N, CA, C and O of each residue as an XYZ file, in Angstrom:
300
protein
N    -188.872   -128.153     21.683
C    -189.296   -127.981     20.309
C    -188.150   -128.264     19.341
O    -188.376   -128.718     18.219
N    -186.942   -128.000     19.769
C    -185.782   -128.256     18.917
C    -185.657   -129.747     18.595
O    -185.305   -130.116     17.474
N    -185.947   -130.609     19.589
C    -185.865   -132.050     19.349
C    -186.930   -132.507     18.358
O    -186.677   -133.380     17.528
N    -188.131   -131.911     18.446
C    -189.196   -132.263     17.506
C    -188.789   -131.897     16.081
O    -188.981   -132.686     15.157
N    -188.236   -130.718     15.906
C    -187.792   -130.303     14.576
C    -186.700   -131.231     14.053
O    -186.719   -131.622     12.886
N    -185.766   -131.576     14.900
C    -184.697   -132.495     14.506
C    -185.267   -133.862     14.145
O    -184.858   -134.467     13.154
N    -186.208   -134.345     14.944
C    -186.822   -135.651     14.686
C    -187.571   -135.656     13.354
O    -187.458   -136.602     12.575
N    -188.330   -134.602     13.102
C    -189.087   -134.523     11.848
C    -188.151   -134.436     10.643
O    -188.386   -135.089      9.627
N    -187.112   -133.648     10.752
C    -186.167   -133.531      9.643
C    -185.373   -134.817      9.446
O    -185.112   -135.203      8.306
N    -184.986   -135.480     10.517
C    -184.321   -136.782     10.383
C    -185.244   -137.769      9.680
O    -184.833   -138.470      8.756
N    -186.504   -137.816     10.133
C    -187.477   -138.709      9.510
C    -187.677   -138.402      8.041
O    -187.748   -139.309      7.211
N    -187.767   -137.125      7.723
C    -187.934   -136.711      6.328
C    -186.761   -137.201      5.477
O    -186.964   -137.766      4.403
N    -185.548   -136.986      5.953
C    -184.372   -137.378      5.161
C    -184.262   -138.897      5.019
O    -183.758   -139.390      4.010
N    -184.723   -139.623      6.005
C    -184.739   -141.089      5.885
C    -185.758   -141.504      4.828
O    -185.451   -142.305      3.945
N    -186.961   -140.962      4.916
C    -188.002   -141.343      3.956
C    -187.665   -140.927      2.529
O    -188.078   -141.589      1.577
N    -186.933   -139.855      2.376
C    -186.531   -139.397      1.042
C    -185.311   -140.158      0.518
O    -184.925   -139.993     -0.639
N    -184.712   -140.981      1.360
C    -183.566   -141.769      0.942
C    -182.242   -141.023      0.998
O    -181.241   -141.494      0.460
N    -182.230   -139.863      1.645
C    -180.999   -139.076      1.755
C    -180.006   -139.713      2.728
O    -178.794   -139.644      2.522
N    -180.526   -140.328      3.782
C    -179.698   -140.993      4.796
C    -180.423   -142.244      5.261
O    -181.608   -142.430      4.984
N    -179.707   -143.089      5.963
C    -180.313   -144.253      6.600
C    -180.279   -144.050      8.109
O    -179.583   -143.170      8.614
N    -181.027   -144.862      8.807
C    -180.986   -144.800     10.269
C    -179.574   -145.106     10.745
O    -179.086   -144.477     11.683
N    -178.923   -146.056     10.114
C    -177.538   -146.389     10.473
C    -176.612   -145.194     10.276
O    -175.719   -144.961     11.091
N    -176.818   -144.435      9.201
C    -176.018   -143.223      8.975
C    -176.175   -142.249     10.139
O    -175.192   -141.692     10.628
N    -177.412   -142.047     10.578
C    -177.661   -141.119     11.678
C    -177.014   -141.599     12.973
O    -176.438   -140.809     13.721
N    -177.113   -142.891     13.226
C    -176.523   -143.444     14.449
C    -175.012   -143.286     14.420
O    -174.406   -142.903     15.420
N    -174.403   -143.579     13.282
C    -172.954   -143.449     13.144
C    -172.521   -141.995     13.297
O    -171.532   -141.701     13.969
N    -173.260   -141.099     12.677
C    -172.935   -139.681     12.729
C    -173.096   -139.111     14.139
O    -172.365   -138.201     14.529
N    -174.033   -139.635     14.889
C    -174.335   -139.134     16.232
C    -173.845   -140.107     17.315
O    -174.515   -140.289     18.331
N    -172.702   -140.720     17.102
C    -172.242   -141.754     18.037
C    -172.038   -141.241     19.455
O    -171.875   -142.038     20.379
N    -172.044   -139.940     19.643
C    -171.858   -139.389     20.976
C    -173.175   -138.964     21.618
O    -173.198   -138.678     22.815
N    -174.253   -138.914     20.876
C    -175.509   -138.422     21.430
C    -176.705   -139.197     20.947
O    -176.583   -140.227     20.285
N    -177.866   -138.680     21.293
C    -179.109   -139.319     20.932
C    -179.481   -139.012     19.482
O    -179.143   -137.957     18.945
N    -180.175   -139.947     18.872
C    -180.721   -139.741     17.541
C    -182.229   -139.573     17.706
O    -182.902   -140.443     18.259
N    -182.747   -138.462     17.228
C    -184.174   -138.196     17.308
C    -184.825   -138.583     15.998
O    -184.347   -138.228     14.920
N    -185.928   -139.319     16.104
C    -186.641   -139.798     14.935
C    -188.128   -139.577     15.162
O    -188.632   -139.818     16.259
N    -188.820   -139.129     14.151
C    -190.229   -138.755     14.285
C    -191.194   -139.930     14.200
O    -192.406   -139.749     14.322
N    -190.674   -141.111     13.995
C    -191.546   -142.273     13.884
C    -190.815   -143.526     14.344
O    -189.586   -143.570     14.411
N    -191.608   -144.536     14.658
C    -191.064   -145.852     14.976
C    -190.899   -146.573     13.638
O    -191.887   -146.767     12.930
N    -189.691   -146.972     13.277
C    -189.488   -147.627     11.975
C    -190.397   -148.827     11.744
O    -190.738   -149.131     10.601
N    -190.789   -149.505     12.799
C    -191.686   -150.656     12.644
C    -193.065   -150.231     12.147
O    -193.763   -151.018     11.508
N    -193.461   -148.992     12.436
C    -194.763   -148.499     11.971
C    -194.835   -148.427     10.454
O    -195.928   -148.454      9.888
N    -193.705   -148.338      9.796
C    -193.687   -148.228      8.339
C    -193.943   -149.560      7.648
O    -194.033   -149.621      6.422
N    -194.058   -150.625      8.431
C    -194.268   -151.958      7.874
C    -195.698   -152.172      7.370
O    -195.946   -153.081      6.578
N    -196.645   -151.332      7.830
C    -198.035   -151.484      7.413
C    -198.478   -150.250      6.630
O    -197.915   -149.166      6.787
N    -199.488   -150.430      5.789
C    -200.023   -149.300      5.022
C    -200.586   -148.226      5.942
O    -200.397   -147.034      5.703
N    -201.278   -148.651      6.994
C    -201.875   -147.695      7.933
C    -200.776   -146.912      8.649
O    -200.870   -145.691      8.781
N    -199.746   -147.597      9.107
C    -198.632   -146.938      9.782
C    -197.884   -145.999      8.855
O    -197.501   -144.897      9.249
N    -197.679   -146.439      7.621
C    -196.989   -145.609      6.620
C    -197.779   -144.324      6.385
O    -197.226   -143.226      6.455
N    -199.082   -144.467      6.105
C    -199.923   -143.297      5.832
C    -199.964   -142.341      7.023
O    -199.872   -141.126      6.848
N    -200.100   -142.883      8.225
C    -200.160   -142.044      9.423
C    -198.851   -141.291      9.630
O    -198.858   -140.109      9.973
N    -197.741   -141.968      9.423
C    -196.427   -141.339      9.582
C    -196.260   -140.191      8.590
O    -195.862   -139.091      8.971
N    -196.561   -140.446      7.337
C    -196.414   -139.418      6.301
C    -197.347   -138.245      6.575
O    -196.933   -137.090      6.478
N    -198.600   -138.529      6.916
C    -199.558   -137.453      7.176
C    -199.163   -136.616      8.388
O    -199.334   -135.397      8.372
N    -198.642   -137.241      9.429
C    -198.167   -136.486     10.591
C    -197.013   -135.564     10.205
O    -196.941   -134.420     10.654
N    -196.125   -136.070      9.381
C    -194.993   -135.252      8.951
C    -195.460   -134.111      8.058
O    -194.966   -132.991      8.182
N    -196.396   -134.376      7.165
C    -196.937   -133.317      6.307
C    -197.564   -132.220      7.169
O    -197.327   -131.033      6.941
N    -198.356   -132.616      8.147
C    -198.987   -131.629      9.024
C    -197.946   -130.789      9.755
O    -198.120   -129.580      9.910
N    -196.873   -131.417     10.199
C    -195.813   -130.672     10.879
C    -195.172   -129.661      9.919
O    -194.983   -128.497     10.272
N    -194.848   -130.106      8.725
C    -194.178   -129.214      7.778
C    -195.112   -128.129      7.231
O    -194.635   -127.089      6.778
N    -196.416   -128.346      7.264
C    -197.354   -127.264      6.955
C    -197.237   -126.194      8.031
O    -197.186   -125.003      7.724
N    -197.194   -126.617      9.291
C    -197.069   -125.675     10.408
C    -195.784   -124.852     10.323
O    -195.772   -123.673     10.675
N    -194.710   -125.477      9.857
C    -193.424   -124.766      9.766
C    -193.232   -124.110      8.396
O    -192.177   -123.549      8.100
N    -194.277   -124.196      7.569
C    -194.288   -123.582      6.242
C    -193.167   -124.084      5.329
O    -192.585   -123.323      4.556
N    -192.883   -125.377      5.438
C    -191.878   -126.016      4.573
C    -192.626   -126.835      3.519
O    -192.653   -128.066      3.555
N    -193.226   -126.108      2.588
C    -194.142   -126.713      1.633
C    -193.462   -127.627      0.611
O    -194.098   -128.539      0.083
N    -192.189   -127.393      0.331
C    -191.483   -128.296     -0.590
C    -191.385   -129.695      0.012
O    -191.518   -130.698     -0.688
N    -191.150   -129.744      1.327
C    -191.099   -131.046      1.996
C    -192.464   -131.709      1.968
O    -192.564   -132.923      1.788
N    -193.520   -130.916      2.145
C    -194.871   -131.459      2.068
C    -195.125   -132.108      0.701
O    -195.657   -133.214      0.611
N    -194.739   -131.404     -0.341
C    -194.940   -131.919     -1.699
C    -194.159   -133.222     -1.914
O    -194.673   -134.168     -2.511
N    -192.934   -133.262     -1.431
C    -192.132   -134.479     -1.576
C    -192.750   -135.633     -0.801
O    -192.779   -136.762     -1.290
N    -193.243   -135.363      0.398
C    -193.879   -136.409      1.201
C    -195.169   -136.887      0.545
O    -195.456   -138.084      0.553
N    -195.948   -135.971     -0.022
C    -197.182   -136.371     -0.707
C    -196.874   -137.276     -1.892
O    -197.669   -138.155     -2.225
N    -195.730   -137.070     -2.527
C    -195.381   -137.884     -3.692
C    -195.093   -139.339     -3.329
O    -195.148   -140.211     -4.196
N    -194.787   -139.614     -2.064
C    -194.521   -141.003     -1.662
C    -195.679   -141.599     -0.854
O    -195.593   -142.734     -0.385
N    -196.740   -140.844     -0.697
C    -197.910   -141.307      0.072
C    -198.697   -142.345     -0.661
O    -199.705   -142.831     -0.149
């Protein structure tokens, strides 16, 4: 479950523009980088919507409603 939380938060920070995938890779040069989505999925409207909605559902479960609101703003 810890990896899922890390993946969702990494994905959130990428989508919000706080970090890039390259930033995460550089920062984690000794370990794995967990990501909640396949970056190629963001190339289509359907993939984008599905990725955002999955993340919103996760953050509803963890009661992180501010993240939900931010994700809805880019949907």
